[in-house]
C-alpha positions in Angstrom: 83.2 91.3 92.8 86.1 90.4 90.6 89.4 92.1 89.5 89.8 93.6 86.1 93.0 94.5 84.3 92.2 98.0 83.2 90.3 100.6 85.1 86.9 101.6 83.6 86.6 104.9 81.9 84.4 106.7 84.3 84.1 110.4 85.3 86.9 111.5 87.7 85.6 113.8 89.0 84.5 111.0 111.1 81.9 110.0 111.9 82.6 112.7 114.6 79.9 114.4 116.4 81.0 117.7 115.1 83.1 119.1 112.2 85.8 120.7 114.3 87.1 117.3 115.4 88.3 116.7 111.8 90.4 119.8 111.6 93.4 118.3 113.2 96.7 118.2 111.2 97.1 115.1 109.0 98.9 112.4 111.0 97.7 113.6 114.4 96.6 110.6 116.6 92.9 110.0 117.2 91.7 112.1 120.1 89.1 109.6 121.2 87.7 106.1 120.5 84.6 106.8 118.4 83.7 103.5 116.8 82.2 100.6 118.8 84.1 97.7 117.2 82.8 95.2 119.7 79.3 95.9 118.7 80.3 95.7 115.0 82.0 92.4 115.7 78.8 90.9 117.2 76.9 91.8 114.0 79.6 90.0 112.0 79.3 86.9 114.3 75.5 87.0 113.8 75.9 86.9 110.0 78.4 84.1 110.0 76.0 82.2 112.4 73.4 82.3 109.8 75.6 80.2 107.6 75.6 80.4 103.8 73.7 83.6 102.6 73.5 83.6 98.9 71.0 86.2 97.4 67.4 85.0 97.6 68.1 82.3 100.2 66.1 82.0 103.4 69.2 83.0 105.4 69.8 86.1 103.2 66.2 87.2 103.6 66.4 86.7 107.3 69.5 88.8 107.4 67.8 91.5 105.3 65.0 91.7 107.9 67.6 91.9 110.7 69.3 94.9 108.9 66.0 96.7 108.2 65.0 96.5 111.8 68.4 98.0 113.0 69.3 100.6 110.5 67.7 104.0 111.1 64.8 104.6 108.8 65.2 101.1 107.5 63.2 100.1 104.4 63.4 97.5 101.5 64.2 98.5 97.9 63.0 95.9 95.4 65.6 94.2 93.2 64.7 92.0 90.2 64.5 88.3 90.9 62.8 88.7 94.4 65.9 90.3 95.9 65.9 93.3 98.2 68.4 96.0 99.1 68.0 97.5 102.6 68.1 101.3 102.8 68.5 103.5 105.9 69.0 107.3 106.3 70.4 109.6 109.0 69.6 113.2 108.3 72.5 115.7 108.4 72.4 119.5 108.8 72.2 119.8 105.0 69.5 117.5 103.6 70.6 118.4 100.1 74.1 117.1 100.6 73.9 113.2 100.4 76.6 110.7 100.9 75.9 107.0 100.3 77.7 104.4 102.5 77.2 100.9 101.2 78.2 97.1 101.5 76.7 94.0 100.1 75.1 91.5 102.5 74.8 88.4 100.2 77.5 85.7 100.0 78.9 83.8 97.0 76.7 80.7 96.4 79.4 78.1 97.3 78.7 75.1 99.5 80.1 75.9 103.0 81.0 79.5 102.3 80.0 81.8 105.1 81.7 85.0 103.9 83.0 86.5 107.2 85.1 88.9 105.3 83.4 89.0 101.9 80.0 90.3 102.8 79.9 90.2 106.6 82.6 92.6 107.5 81.5 95.5 105.4 77.9 95.0 106.4 78.9 95.0 110.1 80.9 98.2 109.9 78.2 100.0 107.8 75.5 99.1 110.2 77.4 100.2 113.3 78.3 103.5 111.6 74.5 104.0 110.9 73.7 103.3 114.5 76.3 105.6 116.0 75.8 108.7 113.9 73.2 111.0 115.4 70.9 113.1 113.2 72.2 116.6 112.4 75.6 116.1 114.1 77.5 116.4 110.7 76.8 118.3 107.5 75.9 115.6 104.9 72.8 113.4 105.0 73.8 109.8 105.0 72.2 107.0 103.1 73.2 103.5 104.3 72.5 100.9 101.6 73.0 97.2 102.0 73.1 95.7 98.5 71.6 92.3 97.7 72.8 90.3 94.8 76.3 91.6 94.5 77.6 88.1 93.8 76.6 86.5 90.5 74.4 83.5 90.7 75.7 80.0 91.0 76.7 78.7 87.6 77.5 82.1 86.0 80.9 82.3 84.4 83.5 84.8 85.6 83.3 86.8 82.4 79.5 87.2 83.0 80.0 89.0 86.3 79.5 92.5 85.0 76.2 91.4 83.4 74.8 89.0 86.1 76.4 90.4 89.3 76.0 93.8 91.0 72.3 93.3 90.9 71.4 95.5 93.9 73.8 98.3 93.2 72.6 98.6 89.6 69.1 99.2 91.0 70.3 101.6 93.7 72.3 103.7 91.3 69.4 104.0 88.9 67.1 105.2 91.7 69.5 107.2 93.9 72.5 108.5 91.9 70.9 111.7 90.8 70.7 112.8 94.4 73.9 111.3 95.7 77.1 113.5 95.9 79.6 110.8 97.1 79.6 107.1 97.5 81.8 105.1 100.0 81.8 101.3 99.6 83.1 98.9 102.2 83.8 95.3 101.1 86.8 93.2 102.3 87.5 95.2 105.5 87.8 92.6 108.2 90.7 90.3 107.3 93.2 89.9 110.0 96.1 91.0 107.9 94.5 94.2 106.6 96.0 96.6 104.1 93.8 98.7 101.8 95.5 100.8 99.1 93.4 102.7 96.7 91.5 100.4 94.4 92.2 101.3 90.8 88.6 102.6 89.9 88.3 104.7 93.1 88.1 108.4 92.7 91.5 109.9 93.5 90.4 113.1 95.2 87.9 111.2 97.5 90.5 108.6 98.2 92.9 111.5 99.3 90.3 112.5 101.8 90.1 109.0 103.1 93.9 108.8 103.7 93.7 112.3 105.4 91.0 110.8 107.7 93.3 107.8 108.4 96.0 110.2 109.4 93.7 111.7 112.0 92.6 108.3 113.2 96.1 107.0 113.5 95.4 104.2 110.9 97.7 105.3 108.1 99.3 101.8 107.8 95.9 100.3 107.1 95.5 102.6 104.0 99.0 102.7 102.5 100.0 104.9 99.6 99.8 103.5 96.1 97.1 102.0 93.9 96.1 98.3 93.6 94.3 96.8 90.6 90.9 97.9 89.5 87.9 95.8 90.8 84.4 95.4 89.5 82.3 96.1 92.6 79.2 97.9 93.8 80.7 101.3 93.3 80.9 100.9 89.5 77.2 101.6 88.8 77.6 104.8 90.7 80.8 105.9 88.9 79.2 105.2 85.6 76.4 107.7 86.6 79.0 110.4 87.5 79.1 109.9 91.3 82.6 110.1 92.8 83.1 106.8 94.7 85.7 104.7 96.5 85.9 101.1 97.3 87.5 100.0 100.6 88.7 96.5 99.7 91.7 94.4 100.5 91.8 92.2 97.4 94.9 90.5 98.5 92.7 88.4 100.8 93.8 84.8 100.4 90.4 83.3 101.1 88.5 85.0 98.4 85.5 82.7 97.4 87.0 80.0 99.5 85.5 78.3 102.5 88.4 79.5 104.7 86.6 82.9 104.7 85.3 82.2 108.1 85.5 83.7 111.6 89.1 82.7 111.9 90.1 84.9 108.9 88.8 88.1 110.4 89.5 90.3 113.4 87.7 92.9 115.5 90.8 95.2 115.3 90.4 95.4 111.5 86.8 96.4 111.8 87.8 99.0 114.4 90.5 100.6 112.2 88.2 100.9 109.2 85.3 102.2 111.4 87.4 104.8 113.1 88.7 106.0 109.7 85.3 106.3 108.0 83.9 108.0 111.1 86.4 110.8 110.5 85.9 110.8 106.7 82.2 111.4 106.5 82.0 114.8 108.1 84.5 116.1 105.5 82.4 115.1 102.5 
């Protein structure tokens, strides 16, 4: 992903085990610990242990197989260039109400870059959400999509990102957007000094629901009021097709596309705060 100066012109338009748990007044503390951050952390550590994982590499393909085996209903979705999205599904009480929760699992093709935050953190939280949500416990049906090829290939210039990056999400949007009602993207969600204001392209009404969920989870300080700059990321192909979408990304991360984006730059607590919040968001969508 990369920042842009002006938001694109696109249409504006928990997980709890039941919906009643999400009717608490905004700002009320979380009633229980619902997200297994320790398990998510182990998934992050596994990814970092694979080393560099640029799209199409042996390590990235190994990770894709790992995700497919662990996400409920896991399958591959072909992406041009020999790449593969991983798609899973958890059926809700309403099979016609579909929410897509996504993250990218490739890393920038930079020597020594292991992407603990940029790639591994979002992937870890999304996979753990998929494993914790039981079928038919909330209203929407959930699609969990791990995008391949979010990063542009080695040698592509920054101004070519929109053309050469977002490869997996462009395919997923073409094939899935007509049956998806909402899209929630997780990207830089693991850095130790985490603060995620609304990303400039993110749908305002959907972001308001996220902040309300943060109030119920007691994580308001992680999702402060205000709007940050717009970012080109995997939610853009969905926004362009009329799907309300939000991007959970702390783009003030100092180690963006630098080799210091390693295990020392991320924390289990950050995964927990994001996971607890999204757990409370999803039943309201």
